[in-house]
N, C-alpha and C positions, 0 to 999 in steps of 0.2 A: 251501727247499722252497717250493712254492707251498701256502698254506694258503685253500682256496677257501671249505670248505662250512662253515657257521655251524650247528649245531646244536643241541639243549637240552638240559641233561644231567638226570640222577639222583639219588638218595641214592645212598652207598658201602655199601652193608649191606655188601661182601666190599672188606676193604684189602687182597688180594692183589695189587691195585696197588703198593704199594709195594717189589717188587721191583723197579720199572721207575725208581724215584726217589730211591735208597740215592746218586747220584753227589754232593749235596749238604746241609750236612747246618745253612747257615743259616738263619735263620727271623724273623721280625717276633712281638715281643713286647710287649703291650700294660704302662705300667712305670707303678710308681709308686716315688713316689723320696719318702726322709726320713731327715732323720740320726737316728742309733740310737747309743745307748751303753753298752756292756757293761764298768759300773764307771770310764766316765770324763766327767764333767762336761762336760769342755772338747773333747767330739767335734768333728770337721771335718768338712765336708758333704760329701754324697755326692758334689758335682764335685769336691772336689779329692782325693781318691784314687787320687794318680800310681800306686802299685805295688798295685794291687789285684788280687784274684784271683776270679774268680767258681765258688761252690758252689750246687748246686742242693740243696734243701731238699726232704726227700718228711714227706708223713704230717704235715702241722702241722694240730693240730686246732682249727677255729672253729664254735663253740656259733651255735643258730639264729639267737636275740638279737641275739647280735653281728656275723653277716652282714646280719641286716634291718638293723641301725642302723649300716652303713658300714664294715665292716672291709674294703672293698680301697681305702678312704682313705687316702691319701698320712699323714695323721696319727694314724691308731687304734694306741691303744696293744696293743690285744688281737694283731694281726699283730705289730706289734716283740717282745712278749713271747713268743710262737711260735717265729721265727726265733731267737730269742738261747735259747730252750729246747734246741732245736733243735742249736745250735751247740756250747754248755757249755762256751763257751769265756772265755780268763781275761781279767782288765781291760783286757789291752792290744792286746786286737782292737778295730775301728772294722768298724761295717755301713756300706757304701754304699747304693748302689740295689738296688731293690726288684725282680723283675716276676715275674707272677703269669702263672704256666706252665698251671697247667690244675687245677678245681678240681669234684670230685664232692660228692655226699650219701651218708651213711654212716648207714645206718639200722638194721645189722645188732643182732640182739639181744645178742652179746656187746661192741659198741661202745657200747649202751645202759647196760649195766649200770655199764660202766668207766667212762664219760663221764658218768653221770647223765644221757641223752637220744641224743637223733640228733645228729651232728656235720656239720660240714663237712668236707671232707679236701682240702688244701690242697697243691701240691709249686709252689715256688717259685724260683728264681734270684737269687740275693744276690752282690757284692759284695763282697768282706772286705778289711780291712791287716789283715797279723797270721798269728799262727800258727794251724791250726785241724784238729782230729783229724778223719781221714775216718773214715764209718763206713757202709761197703756197704749201699747201700737207705735210709738215712738223711741222710745226706750225703757228697755224692761235687762230686770237682771237676772243672772242665768247661774244656776251652778257652775263652777271651775268641774272641769274632765279634763282626759290627757287627750293630745291633739289625734291621736292616732292609737286604738286600741284592735289589734290583730283577730281576725276571728275564731274564734274558740275551737279547740279540736273538736275531731268528732268521736261522741263519746265511743267505747267499748262496753257490749252487752253483758253485765254482771247479774243480769236477773234471768231464775230461767222459765224459757219460752213460753209455759204456760200463763205465767202470769203479764204478759205484756198485751196491751189495747189495743183492739184494732181500730183503725181509722180507716175509711173506705173515701179515697179524694177520685172526684169526678170529672174530667176537662183537664189536659197539660197544654191552655194557656197560662197568662200570667199569674192568674189567682192561684192556679191547683199546682202549680211550679210553684213557688212561694210557700204554699203551704206543706208541699213536700218538702220541700227545705228545710222549713221549720221543726216539722216533724222530726227529721232525719237524725236531727241533734238533742231529741230524746231517747234516752235509753229504756224508758219503759214500756213506749208506742212501738208495732208493727201497724205501717202505713201501706196500703196499696194505693199504685195510681193508675186509674183506668182512663183512656184514649180512645173514642171510636173511628179513628184516623189513622194513617200512616206516619211510620218513623219517619223524620227528615229526610235521609235521606232516599227513600222512597218515593215520597211526597213530593219533593223538587222534581222527581221525574215526571209525578202527573202533573205538578205545575206546566213542567215547559210544553207536554203534551196539550195542554189545554191552548194554551197560550197559540202556538204553531201550526195545530192541528185541531184544534175544537173540540178534542176528544174529551167529555165529561166524568171524573171520576165522582160518585155523588160523597165518596165516603173521603177524600181525600182531595183539596183544593184550596183555593186559598184561605179559607174557611176552616176547615177542618185539617186537623191531625197535628203532630205532635206539637206546638209552642203556640200552639192559637191563631188566630188568626193576624195577629200583629208579627209573627214572624217573615211574610211579606207585605209588610207595609211599608208607610214612611218610615217607622223609626222614632217617632216622637215620643219624649217622654214627660210630656204636660199633665197637671194634675192641678183641678180645682179644689182637693182638699187638703188644707193645709200645708204648703207650697213648701214653708221653712218646718215641718214640723218634723221632730226626730224620727216615726216611723216613716216618712217618706227619704229622710236622709238616709236609712239605712237600706233601704231598696236602693237606692243612687249606688253606694258605697259598694255593697254587692255584686253590682254592677262591673264596676270598676277593676273591683279583687280579679273578676272573672276576665277582665280587658278592654272594656269600654276607655275611653279617654279620659280624665282627669277633667276636661272641662265640663264634662255634665255633671260636676257636681255645683256648679259654682251660674253653668248660664241657666238666665229664666225661661231660657225655651231650649232644653236639649233634646239633641237630636242624633240617632245613631245612625240610621240609614239601615236599608233592608240589608245591604250586603256588610255588614259590619254586626255579626251576631256572636254573640260570645257562648261561653260553651262551661256549662255546671255540671257537679254529676249528679243524674239521679236515681231514687230506689229504683227497684226490680222485685217483684216476688208473684206468684202466684193467686190464681184469686182465691179470696177468701171472705165470709158474711161479718158483717158488721153493724153494729146499732147507731155507730157515727159514722154520717158520713158528710163529707164536705164537696159540694156542686160548684163548678165551676163554667157551667154548661155552654160557656158562649152564645155564638148568633144562631143557635136553635132553631125559634122559630121566626129572627127579624132579619131587616135586610143590613148589611154594612153599612149600605150609605148612597149616596148617587154622586158623582163627580166628574166634574165640565168643564173647562177654561179655554184661553188662548193667550199664546206670549205676547209678548211684550210688557210682565210685569216681574220688578225685579226678584232677585232669589234673595229673599226674606222671610221669615216668620209673622206672620200678622193674623190679625182677624177681624172683621168688617161685623158691626150691626147696626140694626135700626130698626124702628117703631112704625110701622103700617098700619094705617086704617081698613079697618076690612070692608068688605063689598058693600056692608050698609051706613059703614061710615058711621057705625055709632060702638065703637072702643077700636083698640089698636092690639096686635100683638106682636110678637120680636118676630123679626127675621135676622137671622146671621149667617157666617159662613164657618163650616166646620171641616177640622182636618184638609187645612190649607196644606199641600205639596208643590210645594216653588222647583222647578226644574226637574219634574217627576212624569208622569206617566198614568194612566189609565188601564184598570186591567180587570179582567171576567172575575164577579167575584159571587157568582151563580152557584146554588149547593143542590142544581135538579136538574135536570130535562125540562123545559119548556117554560125557564124562567129568565127573564135578564136583569143582574142586580150587578153595579158595577162600583169598583173603588179605588181608590188613588193612593200610587207607592211613589217612593222616589228612591234614589242609592246617595251616598254619604256623600259624594261630589255633586248631586243636584244641579247635572251638567247638562241635561236637557232643556230643549229651547220654548218646552211648555209647563205650566202652570197646571195644577189643577184644584177644586176645594167642589164641597158639594155646597149647598144651600137650603138651609132649613128653614122651616116656619111649624109653630106647632099647631095641632089638632087639637079643639076641643071636644064631649062628648055629646055638645049639642049643635055641634054645626051638621051641616045639612048634608054634607057630602058622606058624612058616617050615618045620618038617620036610619037608612033601611040599614046596614049593618047591624047598627045594636037592637034594633027592634028585633030580627032574625037570631043573635048569637048571642044579645046580651054580652058581658066585662069581654067575651072573646072577639066582639066586632071590629075592633081595631085590629088584631091581629088576621083576622079574616081577609079585612083591606086590604093589608099590607100585599097577602097571598093574592088578591086578586090580580093589584095593581101591579106585579110580579109577572105571576103568570099573563096577565094579559099582554105585554111587552115583548113577550118571547114563545116560539114557537120550532120545533123538529131541535133537531143539535146545536150547539154552539156554532 
C-alpha cells in the first residue's frame, strides 16, 4: 500500500488497539546475562545452555535500596536469589540468560507489612536447563522465540484493484491508527481512515488559540483531531488488560520502533509525555463506501475527565483508591484517582461552546510545580441523582446527565 502521510502520535490511554496486533508475539527484550547456580558451583555459562527452556517468573520482589544500587546489572546477587527462590528447583537445574520484561513499584499497605517496606515488582524471562515445577501466575513455561524480530516489509500490491476488500476506519485515535497500521500490511485490503478533526499541524495552532485566547474550534481541540485526545495528554501508556501479553508488547515495540524510549518496554508505568510524539506512516485515500467499518470514535459524547490538585506531591506514578459508605450508609462504592499527572498542568478539554470540561497533561520532564488528577466515583442507575434523567431518557439518561453537568458549568466563550 502507498503510505504517504507522516503524522504525529498520541499516548495510548486505551489499549483496545491490541485487538489489531494479536498476529505476532515476538518481542524485543533488554537482557541481562549472568551465570547462576542452584547448588552447583560448576555452572555453565548462559551461552552454553543448549537444551534450555524459557520460563517467565512473576512477582520477583526487589527492595528500593537494591534497585537503586543497580539491581538490573547482570552481576547483582539480589535478582539472582529472587529467580532461584521463584523457581524453587533442585541442585541439578542451571539458570542461564535472564531478560527483564517489566518492573513496577508496589507500595500497597499489605506489601509494606509483609516485606518491611515498598518493593519493586519484577517480571523476568529465564533460560533454564533441568526440570522446573510450573506454578500458574508465578512460574510459567514459554515458547522460545527470537529476541528481536524486525517489522515485516510493507507488501506490494500484486492483486487487481477490483479484488481489494474495502475497510473504512472512523477516528484516528490510538485504536484507529493501529487498525490502519495493521491493515496497511495486508495486500488485499484497501483502507480509508476518516477523522473529523484537523491534521496535527493545524490542530496545534487551534489548541494554542484555545489556551491563549479562549478561541474554541469545535472540530479541532484537545479531544478531536489527528492522533485523538491522547496527542495532547499526559502520555501514559498504562493498561489493565494483559500488561505482559504479546499484544500489549507489540504496541510498545511499535512505539519504540518509531522513536519512543526503550524504557517503556520494561517500565510498569510507561510514560512518553505530550512533547515526545513519535511519527508513523499512515494511509491516505479518497472517500469510498464499504460494508466493513472500524470505529474509534473517542470522547464524542463523553467528557474526558475532570482534574484538579495542588503542589507538594512527589513526581511519581500512583493511584489512590478507597471504598466509601454511601449517603444512606447501606453500602459502599469505590472512589479512586484517575490519570494522575505529576508535574503537569490542567488544560481546557471542551468540545463546544457553553460547556466546561478539563483534562490533565504533562510533558516528558514532568517539571511543573503541580500535579493534577481526576477523582472518580461510580454512579448506579438507581441513584437518586440519575432518577429524573433515566425516567425521561431511558438508557441515554446517563449521557444526558453528563451533558447537563458540562453545560451547567459554562457560559459563553472559553
